[in-house]
C-alpha positions in Angstrom: -37.3 -28.4 -24.7 -36.0 -29.0 -21.2 -36.1 -26.2 -18.8 -32.3 -26.5 -18.7 -30.6 -27.0 -21.3 -26.5 -27.4 -21.6 -25.5 -29.4 -24.5 -24.5 -27.0 -27.8 -27.2 -27.2 -30.9 -27.2 -25.3 -34.0 -30.1 -22.8 -34.3 -30.9 -20.1 -36.5 -31.0 -16.3 -35.4 -33.8 -14.0 -37.2 -33.5 -10.3 -36.7 -36.8 -8.8 -37.0 -36.8 -5.5 -39.6 -36.8 -2.6 -37.3 -37.8 0.1 -40.1 -37.9 0.4 -43.8 -34.4 0.4 -44.4 -33.2 -2.6 -42.5 -33.7 -5.7 -44.3 -34.5 -8.8 -42.2 -31.5 -11.0 -41.5 -30.8 -14.4 -40.6 -27.8 -15.6 -38.7 -26.6 -19.3 -37.9 -25.9 -19.6 -33.7 -25.8 -22.0 -31.2 -27.7 -22.9 -28.4 -25.9 -22.9 -25.3 -28.3 -22.9 -22.3 -32.2 -22.5 -22.2 -33.4 -22.1 -18.7 -36.4 -20.6 -17.2 -37.3 -17.5 -19.7 -33.6 -16.7 -20.7 -31.7 -18.1 -23.8 -28.0 -18.2 -24.3 -26.5 -18.6 -28.0 -23.4 -17.7 -29.8 -23.8 -15.4 -32.8 -21.2 -14.6 -35.6 -21.8 -11.2 -35.1 -23.1 -8.7 -32.2 -26.7 -8.0 -32.2 -27.6 -4.6 -30.2 -29.4 -5.1 -26.9 -33.3 -4.3 -27.1 -33.3 -6.0 -30.6 -36.5 -8.5 -31.2 -35.2 -12.1 -32.6 -36.8 -15.2 -33.4 -34.8 -18.5 -32.7 -35.4 -21.6 -34.6 -34.3 -24.2 -32.2 -35.4 -28.2 -32.5 -39.0 -28.0 -33.4 -39.7 -24.7 -31.5 -39.6 -21.1 -32.8 -38.5 -19.0 -29.7 -39.7 -15.4 -29.8 -37.9 -12.8 -27.2 -35.5 -9.6 -27.1 -31.6 -9.4 -26.7 -31.3 -8.5 -23.1 -27.2 -9.2 -22.9 -24.1 -9.2 -24.9 -20.9 -10.2 -24.6 -17.4 -10.6 -26.6 -16.4 -14.1 -26.8 -12.9 -14.8 -28.1 -14.5 -15.7 -31.5 -18.4 -15.0 -31.1 -20.2 -12.8 -29.5 -22.6 -14.5 -26.4 -25.9 -13.1 -26.2 -28.9 -13.6 -23.9 -32.2 -13.4 -24.8 -35.5 -13.1 -22.8 -38.2 -15.3 -24.4 -41.6 -13.8 -24.4 -42.9 -17.0 -26.3 -42.3 -20.3 -27.2 -44.4 -21.8 -29.9 -44.0 -25.8 -31.0 -44.7 -27.3 -34.7 -41.8 -25.2 -36.2 -42.8 -26.3 -39.9 -46.2 -24.8 -39.6 -45.1 -22.0 -37.9 -42.5 -21.2 -40.3 -45.0 -21.3 -42.8 -47.4 -19.0 -41.0 -44.6 -16.7 -40.4 -43.7 -16.1 -44.1 -47.1 -15.3 -44.8 -47.8 -12.8 -42.5 -44.6 -11.3 -43.4 -45.7 -11.0 -47.1 -49.2 -9.9 -46.2 -49.7 -5.9 -46.2 -52.8 -4.9 -44.2 -55.7 -4.3 -46.7 -57.1 -0.8 -46.6 -60.0 0.0 -44.2 -63.0 -0.4 -46.0 -64.8 2.8 -46.8 -68.4 3.5 -45.3 -71.0 4.1 -48.1 -74.4 5.7 -47.4 -77.2 3.4 -47.9 -79.4 4.0 -50.4 -83.5 3.8 -50.2 
């Protein structure tokens, strides 16, 4: 992905689960600009600043946090500080799905060794 992108492209914004009562959601969005570590998108609903999100764009998965929200005429402009950009989206989506479905295994209990 180039350092500066000004064309608009349809993408998907994923909102991470914040607690056990909040479901993970996906929202269609439009990428307006990507410059440095800042991504500006237009979304159909307001997402609070401080929310952890991931954005599927082209063949990349961008992970970050919403740092700025502004209401537009028919949408919400969100600025996301990108923490990581991962390429090879199809394999990453499969990995993410597996990781989200997995629950940590209980820690093994130490057993005394018999002599």
